[in-house]
Each structure stands twice: as structure tokens, then as C-alpha cells.
C-alpha positions as CSV (number, residue, x, y, z in Angstrom):
1,M,-94.5,175.4,73.0
2,Q,-94.6,176.1,69.3
3,K,-92.3,179.0,69.7
4,F,-89.7,176.9,71.6
5,T,-89.9,174.3,68.9
6,R,-89.1,176.9,66.3
7,W,-85.8,177.6,68.0
8,I,-85.0,173.9,68.3
9,I,-85.6,173.4,64.6
10,L,-83.5,176.5,63.8
11,F,-80.6,175.0,65.9
12,F,-80.6,171.7,64.1
13,I,-80.9,173.0,60.5
14,S,-78.2,175.4,61.4
15,L,-76.1,172.5,62.6
16,A,-76.6,170.9,59.2
17,M,-75.4,174.2,57.7
18,F,-72.3,174.1,60.0
19,G,-71.3,170.9,58.2
20,N,-72.1,172.3,54.8
21,Y,-69.9,175.4,55.4
22,Y,-67.0,173.4,56.8
23,I,-66.8,171.3,53.7
24,Y,-66.9,174.3,51.4
25,D,-64.1,176.1,53.2
26,S,-61.9,173.0,53.7
27,I,-59.9,173.6,50.5
28,S,-58.5,177.0,51.3
29,P,-56.3,176.2,54.3
30,M,-54.7,173.2,52.5
31,A,-54.1,175.0,49.2
32,D,-50.3,175.0,49.7
33,L,-50.4,171.2,50.4
34,L,-52.2,170.7,47.1
35,V,-49.5,172.8,45.4
36,K,-46.5,171.1,47.1
37,Q,-47.7,167.5,47.2
38,L,-50.0,167.1,44.2
39,N,-48.4,169.9,42.0
40,F,-51.7,171.7,41.6
41,T,-51.7,175.2,40.2
42,D,-53.8,178.2,41.4
43,A,-56.1,177.6,38.4
44,N,-56.6,174.0,39.6
45,I,-57.5,175.2,43.1
46,G,-59.9,177.8,41.6
47,L,-61.5,175.0,39.6
48,L,-62.2,173.0,42.8
49,Q,-64.2,176.0,44.0
50,A,-65.7,177.0,40.7
51,I,-67.0,173.5,39.9
52,Y,-68.9,173.7,43.2
53,S,-70.7,176.8,41.9
54,A,-71.1,175.9,38.2
55,P,-73.9,173.3,38.5
56,N,-75.9,175.6,40.8
57,I,-76.5,178.0,38.0
58,I,-79.2,175.4,37.0
59,M,-79.4,173.1,40.1
60,V,-81.0,175.7,42.4
61,L,-84.0,175.8,40.0
62,I,-84.2,172.0,39.9
63,G,-83.7,172.0,43.7
64,G,-86.6,174.4,44.1
65,I,-88.9,172.0,42.2
66,I,-87.7,169.1,44.4
67,I,-88.4,171.2,47.5
68,D,-91.9,172.0,46.1
69,K,-92.6,168.3,45.5
70,I,-91.3,166.8,48.7
71,G,-91.1,169.6,51.2
72,T,-88.3,171.3,53.1
73,R,-87.4,168.5,55.6
74,R,-87.1,165.7,53.0
75,A,-85.2,168.0,50.6
76,T,-82.8,169.1,53.4
77,F,-82.0,165.5,54.1
78,I,-81.4,164.6,50.5
79,F,-79.2,167.6,49.8
80,S,-77.3,167.1,53.1
81,F,-76.5,163.5,52.0
82,L,-75.1,164.9,48.7
83,C,-72.9,167.2,50.7
84,F,-71.6,164.2,52.6
85,L,-71.1,162.1,49.5
86,G,-69.2,164.9,47.8
87,A,-66.8,165.2,50.7
88,V,-66.2,161.5,50.6
89,I,-65.4,161.5,46.9
90,T,-63.1,164.5,47.2
91,A,-61.0,162.8,49.9
92,M,-60.7,159.5,48.0
93,S,-58.1,160.3,45.3
94,S,-55.3,162.7,44.5
95,S,-56.6,162.9,40.9
96,L,-57.7,166.5,40.0
97,T,-60.6,165.0,38.0
98,F,-61.7,162.8,40.9
99,M,-61.5,165.7,43.4
100,A,-63.3,168.0,41.1
101,T,-66.1,165.3,40.7
102,G,-66.4,165.3,44.5
103,R,-66.7,169.0,44.7
104,L,-69.3,168.9,41.9
105,V,-71.4,166.4,43.8
106,F,-71.0,168.5,46.9
107,G,-72.1,171.6,45.0
108,L,-75.2,169.8,43.7
109,G,-76.4,169.4,47.3
110,A,-75.0,172.4,49.1
111,E,-76.6,175.4,47.5
112,S,-80.0,173.7,47.1
113,M,-79.7,172.7,50.8
114,I,-79.2,176.4,51.6
115,V,-82.3,177.3,49.6
116,A,-84.3,174.6,51.5
117,V,-83.0,175.8,54.9
118,T,-83.8,179.4,54.0
119,T,-87.3,178.5,53.0
120,A,-87.7,176.5,56.3
121,I,-86.7,179.5,58.3
122,A,-89.1,181.7,56.4
123,K,-91.8,179.1,57.1
124,W,-91.2,178.9,60.9
125,F,-90.3,182.5,61.7
126,K,-92.5,185.5,60.9
127,G,-92.5,189.2,61.5
128,K,-89.9,190.8,63.7
129,E,-88.0,187.5,64.5
130,L,-87.1,186.8,60.9
131,S,-83.9,188.9,60.6
132,F,-82.7,187.6,64.0
133,A,-83.4,184.0,63.0
134,F,-81.5,184.4,59.8
135,G,-78.6,186.0,61.7
136,L,-78.4,183.1,64.2
137,N,-78.5,180.6,61.4
138,L,-75.6,182.3,59.7
139,T,-73.7,182.5,63.0
140,I,-73.9,178.8,63.6
141,A,-73.2,178.0,59.9
142,R,-70.2,180.2,59.8
143,L,-68.8,178.5,62.8
144,G,-68.2,175.7,60.3
145,S,-66.2,178.1,58.1
146,F,-64.3,179.3,61.2
147,A,-63.4,175.8,62.2
148,A,-62.3,174.9,58.7
149,L,-60.1,178.0,58.3
150,N,-58.5,177.4,61.7
151,S,-58.0,173.7,61.2
152,P,-54.2,174.2,60.5
153,S,-54.0,175.2,64.2
154,W,-56.4,172.8,66.0
155,A,-55.6,169.9,63.7
156,K,-52.0,170.8,62.9
157,E,-50.8,167.2,63.1
158,Y,-53.2,166.3,60.2
159,F,-51.7,168.8,57.8
160,T,-48.7,166.6,56.9
161,N,-50.7,165.0,54.1
162,W,-53.2,166.5,51.7
163,Q,-55.8,163.7,52.4
164,Y,-56.1,164.1,56.2
165,P,-57.8,167.5,56.2
166,L,-60.3,166.3,53.6
167,L,-61.1,163.3,55.9
168,I,-62.0,165.8,58.6
169,S,-64.4,167.4,56.1
170,V,-66.0,164.0,55.8
171,V,-66.8,164.1,59.5
172,A,-68.3,167.5,59.0
173,G,-70.5,165.8,56.3
174,I,-71.7,163.4,58.9
175,I,-72.7,166.3,61.2
176,C,-74.5,167.9,58.2
177,V,-76.6,164.7,57.7
178,A,-77.2,164.3,61.4
179,G,-78.6,167.8,61.8
180,A,-80.9,167.3,58.8
181,I,-82.2,164.0,60.2
182,I,-83.0,165.5,63.6
183,Y,-84.7,168.4,61.9
184,F,-86.8,166.0,59.8
185,L,-87.9,164.0,62.9
186,I,-88.8,167.1,65.0
187,E,-90.8,168.8,62.3
188,Q,-92.6,165.6,61.3
189,K,-93.6,164.9,64.9
190,V,-94.7,168.5,65.5
191,E,-96.8,168.7,62.4
192,S,-98.4,165.3,62.9
193,N,-99.3,166.0,66.5
194,S,-100.7,169.5,66.2
195,E,-103.7,170.4,64.0
196,N,-103.2,174.0,64.9
197,I,-99.9,174.5,63.3
198,S,-100.0,176.0,59.9
199,K,-98.3,173.9,57.4
200,A,-97.0,176.6,55.1
201,E,-96.9,175.6,51.5
202,T,-93.4,175.4,50.1
203,E,-92.9,178.1,47.6
204,K,-92.6,177.0,43.9
205,F,-90.0,177.9,41.4
206,V,-92.0,179.3,38.5
207,L,-90.0,181.0,35.8
208,A,-92.9,183.3,34.8
209,D,-92.8,184.8,38.3
210,L,-89.4,186.3,37.6
211,F,-91.1,189.0,35.4
212,K,-93.3,190.0,38.4
213,F,-90.3,190.9,40.7
214,G,-89.7,194.6,41.1
215,L,-86.6,196.7,40.5
216,S,-85.7,196.7,44.2
217,F,-85.4,192.9,44.1
218,W,-83.1,192.9,41.1
219,L,-80.9,195.6,42.7
220,I,-80.4,193.3,45.7
221,V,-79.6,190.5,43.3
222,G,-76.9,192.8,41.8
223,L,-75.5,193.5,45.3
224,C,-75.6,189.8,46.1
225,V,-73.5,188.7,43.2
226,T,-70.9,191.5,43.5
227,F,-70.6,191.1,47.2
228,Y,-70.1,187.3,47.3
229,S,-67.9,187.4,44.2
230,A,-65.5,189.6,46.2
231,I,-65.7,187.6,49.5
232,F,-65.6,183.9,48.6
233,P,-63.1,183.8,45.7
234,F,-60.8,185.9,47.9
235,Q,-61.1,183.3,50.7
236,T,-60.3,180.5,48.2
237,F,-56.8,181.9,47.9
238,A,-56.6,183.9,51.1
239,V,-54.4,181.5,53.2
240,K,-52.0,180.9,50.3
241,Y,-51.9,184.6,49.6
242,F,-51.0,185.5,53.2
243,Q,-48.3,182.9,53.1
244,D,-46.8,184.0,49.7
245,A,-47.3,187.8,49.9
246,H,-46.9,188.4,53.7
247,G,-44.7,185.5,54.7
248,V,-46.9,184.1,57.5
249,S,-47.3,180.4,58.4
250,R,-50.2,178.3,57.3
251,E,-51.6,178.5,60.9
252,V,-51.5,182.3,61.0
253,G,-52.9,182.5,57.5
254,G,-55.8,180.3,58.4
255,F,-56.5,182.5,61.5
256,L,-56.3,185.7,59.5
257,S,-58.8,184.3,57.0
258,S,-61.1,183.2,59.8
259,I,-61.2,186.7,61.3
260,L,-63.7,187.6,58.6
261,T,-65.9,184.7,59.7
262,L,-65.4,185.3,63.4
263,F,-66.7,188.8,63.1
264,A,-69.7,187.5,61.1
265,M,-70.5,184.9,63.7
266,I,-70.8,187.5,66.5
267,A,-72.2,190.5,64.6
268,T,-74.6,189.0,62.1
269,P,-77.6,188.5,64.5
270,L,-76.8,191.8,66.2
271,F,-77.0,193.6,62.8
272,G,-80.2,191.7,62.1
273,L,-81.7,193.0,65.3
274,L,-80.5,196.5,64.6
275,A,-82.2,196.5,61.2
276,D,-85.4,195.4,62.8
277,K,-85.2,198.2,65.3
278,V,-84.2,201.2,63.1
279,G,-84.8,200.2,59.5
280,K,-82.3,202.0,57.1
281,R,-81.6,198.7,55.4
282,S,-80.4,200.1,52.1
283,L,-78.2,202.6,53.9
284,F,-76.6,199.8,55.9
285,M,-75.9,197.9,52.7
286,I,-74.2,201.0,51.2
287,F,-72.0,201.2,54.3
288,G,-71.2,197.4,54.1
289,S,-70.1,197.7,50.5
290,M,-68.0,200.8,51.1
291,I,-65.9,198.9,53.7
292,L,-64.7,196.4,51.2
293,I,-62.8,198.8,49.0
294,P,-60.3,200.1,51.6
295,A,-60.0,196.6,53.1
296,F,-58.6,195.2,49.9
297,L,-56.5,198.2,49.2
298,I,-55.0,198.3,52.6
299,M,-53.8,194.7,52.5
300,T,-52.5,195.2,48.9
301,F,-50.6,198.5,49.2
302,T,-49.8,199.1,52.8
303,K,-47.8,197.4,55.6
304,L,-50.5,197.8,58.2
305,S,-51.4,194.8,60.3
306,L,-53.5,192.3,58.3
307,F,-55.9,192.2,61.2
308,I,-57.2,195.6,60.3
309,P,-58.4,194.9,56.7
310,M,-59.7,191.5,57.7
311,A,-61.7,193.0,60.6
312,M,-63.2,195.5,58.1
313,M,-64.2,192.7,55.8
314,G,-65.7,190.9,58.8
315,V,-67.9,193.9,59.5
316,S,-69.1,193.9,55.9
317,F,-69.6,190.1,55.9
318,S,-71.8,190.5,59.0
319,L,-73.8,193.5,57.9
320,I,-74.8,192.8,54.3
321,P,-76.0,189.2,54.6
322,A,-77.8,190.0,57.9
323,I,-79.9,192.6,56.1
324,M,-79.9,191.5,52.4
325,W,-81.5,188.0,52.7
326,P,-84.3,189.0,55.0
327,S,-85.1,192.1,52.9
328,V,-86.2,189.9,50.0
329,A,-89.0,188.6,52.2
330,Y,-90.3,192.2,52.2
331,L,-90.0,192.7,48.5
332,V,-91.5,189.4,47.2
333,E,-94.8,187.7,47.9
334,E,-94.5,184.7,50.2
335,K,-95.7,182.3,47.5
336,R,-92.8,183.5,45.3
337,L,-90.2,183.6,48.0
338,G,-88.6,180.3,46.9
339,T,-88.3,181.5,43.3
340,A,-86.7,184.7,44.6
341,Y,-84.1,183.0,46.8
342,G,-83.4,180.5,44.0
343,M,-82.8,183.3,41.5
344,M,-80.5,185.1,43.9
345,T,-78.5,181.9,44.5
346,L,-78.4,181.2,40.7
347,V,-76.9,184.6,39.8
348,Q,-74.6,184.4,42.8
349,N,-73.2,181.1,41.6
350,I,-72.6,182.5,38.1
351,G,-70.4,185.1,39.8
352,L,-68.6,182.6,42.0
353,T,-67.9,180.3,39.1
354,F,-66.5,183.1,36.9
355,F,-64.4,184.9,39.5
356,N,-62.9,181.7,41.1
357,L,-61.7,180.7,37.6
358,L,-60.6,184.2,36.7
359,I,-58.6,184.8,39.9
360,G,-57.0,181.4,39.8
361,N,-55.8,181.9,36.2
362,L,-54.7,185.5,37.0
363,N,-52.6,184.3,39.9
364,D,-50.9,181.7,37.7
365,M,-50.3,184.2,34.9
366,N,-48.6,186.6,37.3
367,F,-46.5,183.9,38.9
368,A,-48.1,184.2,42.3
369,S,-47.4,180.5,42.8
370,N,-43.7,181.2,42.6
371,A,-43.9,183.5,45.7
372,N,-44.1,186.7,43.7
373,P,-46.2,188.9,46.0
374,N,-47.1,191.3,43.2
375,G,-48.8,188.4,41.3
376,Y,-51.8,188.7,43.6
377,I,-52.4,192.4,43.0
378,P,-54.6,192.2,39.9
379,G,-57.0,189.9,41.7
380,L,-57.2,192.1,44.8
381,I,-57.9,195.2,42.6
382,I,-60.8,193.3,41.0
383,F,-62.2,192.5,44.5
384,A,-62.0,196.2,45.4
385,T,-63.7,197.1,42.2
386,L,-66.6,194.8,43.0
387,G,-67.0,196.8,46.1
388,V,-67.6,199.9,44.0
389,F,-70.4,198.1,42.1
390,G,-71.9,197.0,45.4
391,I,-72.1,200.7,46.5
392,L,-73.8,201.5,43.2
393,F,-76.5,198.8,43.5
394,S,-77.1,199.7,47.2
395,F,-77.3,203.4,46.4
396,L,-79.8,202.8,43.6
397,L,-81.8,200.6,46.0
398,R,-81.9,203.4,48.5
399,Q,-83.1,205.9,45.9
400,R,-85.8,203.4,44.8
401,E,-86.9,202.7,48.4
402,L,-87.1,206.4,49.3
403,S,-89.4,207.0,46.3
404,N,-93.2,206.4,46.1
405,K,-92.4,203.0,44.6
406,G,-90.5,201.8,47.6
407,H,-91.4,199.0,50.0
408,G,-90.3,200.7,53.2
409,L,-87.0,199.0,53.6
410,E,-85.7,202.2,55.2
411,Q,-88.5,202.1,57.7
412,T,-88.6,200.0,60.9
413,T,-91.6,198.0,59.6
414,P,-91.6,197.6,55.8
415,N,-94.8,198.2,53.8
416,K,-97.1,195.6,52.4
417,I,-95.5,194.1,49.3
418,K,-96.4,196.0,46.2
419,M,-97.1,193.7,43.3
420,S,-96.4,195.9,40.4
421,S,-93.3,197.7,41.8
């Protein structure tokens, strides 16, 4: 019965994540509306994404303390409500300041909610099921991204005004809160009715613990920030880029951007199972980083179908997260796991803030908003270069893990965590 309950809990916290991801990706498919109807620049659009990430450079640490004080289920509900509130504020006014405030509020809840959900999954799933559970969670969550990016097709009639797509994101916020509430009620009932269930302590964010993490962990952090800094800032401008540089419609651009997410939805849990079966985690991460480089270069310098590079990115977007996040649980003591995930998220958001602002300003400087296809090239070269750094971090991780200071990430069953490594 407890095993069945774990999967029910996983479904509803993943449903909450569905709403979270939809709100995040709701800006990209309507970027051209913001430009045409509100006279926004690419720098303005980059700001709407960057201001989501900026507060999380600090907020994930504060959020970790909140999780420690009140537990994962209460924290998940509070942070999901902030996601909903942020979506409401963003949709209320055409003012850039007002919309940015909404994205800021959304950001205050969204990333800390992800930390709370990640901690809850680690709490309920142990051993060989962990990577698969992470993969399923990401699959359902990314269904939100897929729905948002394809909204110009299934909600085409609402893309006549900038506000209507944002109102749909408010509905996603309601779904986010509903999933969090149901998770709260189920876990509360299970834990109150069963004395045999271990009520795992929520991990604390303790700054001093950062000095106890080994080199392998920090190499994964390096991969995390370079990988997501290539993926998410690209998606911020992807639909508009496809329209300007490749002459496709908004609907086709949204579908092309969602190919990345579609691949991830299907393949993420499968790659998680594969890693559990054969190990070779660092090697898989090297391969995932390598794919990014030709993917960006193909869409920049060739006339090949855009499906090819987006499918390549989709494989990478499935492979790396499916292996990277669960690997941390093998490198860090359970009582420090919250600190570890919080630090990864913190550094990730530094990268997302910087690169969203950088790419938006680069696009404007190169007149991309005036339909000059070459204006996007500098940004795409930067994304490909981040793939090179991802290979470097993954390669160094593999070298470390094959040494006597490794944790066995390349093995089927990782070793017991080494405290001093």
C-alpha cells in the first residue's frame, strides 16, 4: 500500500510542476505579440525571464530554510500559491514594470517549489526507483512546457491579444495549486494513519556544509549551469527566432520549440532506467553535452530541416537531467541533500539571469528584432560554446569517478558516499 501511495504522491506533485512549467514557458510563444502590440524589445523579453531567475540566487537558500521549518508539503503549497499569484499579476497590466513584478513573484515561488518537490521525491523514493521517479516527474512537468509552447496551435484564437495567453497561464497556476493541495492532504493522511512510515527529516540548508561537498559534486554544478544556460535562454527567444530567421509561422515556431520538450517527456524516464541498469553516468553526460554543439551550429549555418537540431537538443534535454539530478543523491549525504540541490539551483539561476539578459541585449544590438536573421548568430554561437564547457565538466567528472576518489557513478550501483572526497 505504501508503494502505491508513493506513486500517487509523485503524480500530484508532478501535476503541480506541470502548472509551474507552463507558466514559465508561457512568454516564449507570445514574444512577437509583446513586440508588435506592446513595443517590447528582445531585451525586455529577456528581462521577463531573467527577473524570474534573479531572486532565486538567494531565494532557494531562504526557501530551503522554510522547507526545513515547515516540511515539504506545506512548503510546496506556499510556493505553488506564489506561482499562481505571479501568473495573475503578469496578466493584469501591459506595463513592463507590472509584468516584470509578476514574473518576479512567480520566480520567488517556482524554483523553491522545485527544490521542495525534489526533496519530497528523495524522501519517498529510495534505491533503484529514484532515477525513474525523477524521470517521470520531469516528464509530467515538461508536459506543461509542451502545452505552453504549442499553445499558438491549440489556443490559436487566443493569440489575437497579448493578454489572453497569459490568462491561460493563470489557469495553469490553479492546476499548480490544486496538485499541491492534493499532495498535502494525501501525505498528511498517510503519515498520520501509519506509525510504520518513516517520516524522513527534511534536509537543512547549512552554509558550512558547502565546504564538505567533494569535487564531483562541484563538477556536476558546473555542468548544470552551462547546460541550462544553453537550453532555457535559447527557448526564451526560440519561437521568435524561428519566425524571424527561418520565416515560419508562430504555430510552427511553437511546435519546433516544443520538439525539445516532447523528446524529453518520452525519453527522460527511459534514460533514468538505463542509467540504473548500466551505470556510465558521467559518460552519458559527456554524450549529452556533445550533442548540443552540432545542434546549435546546424540551425545557425545550414539549411537542414529544423526538426533535426531540435531533435538532437531533445535527446540532450532528456539525457542530462535524467542522470544529473539523481547523481547528486549518490555524491552527498542525505542530510545535506537539500543544501546540495539548493546550491545547484542557486548557481543555475545565476547563469539563467546572466544569459537571458545577455542574449536579449545581443539580439537588439544586432537588429534581430528588425528581421535580420544574422542578428541571432552571436547568441547561437554562445549557446554552442556552453556545450563545449559542458563536455569539459563531464569529462573531468568521469576522470574523477574512475579514480580511487570516485563514488562509483560509472557503476550500476554507486558506492557508499565518501565524506572527504
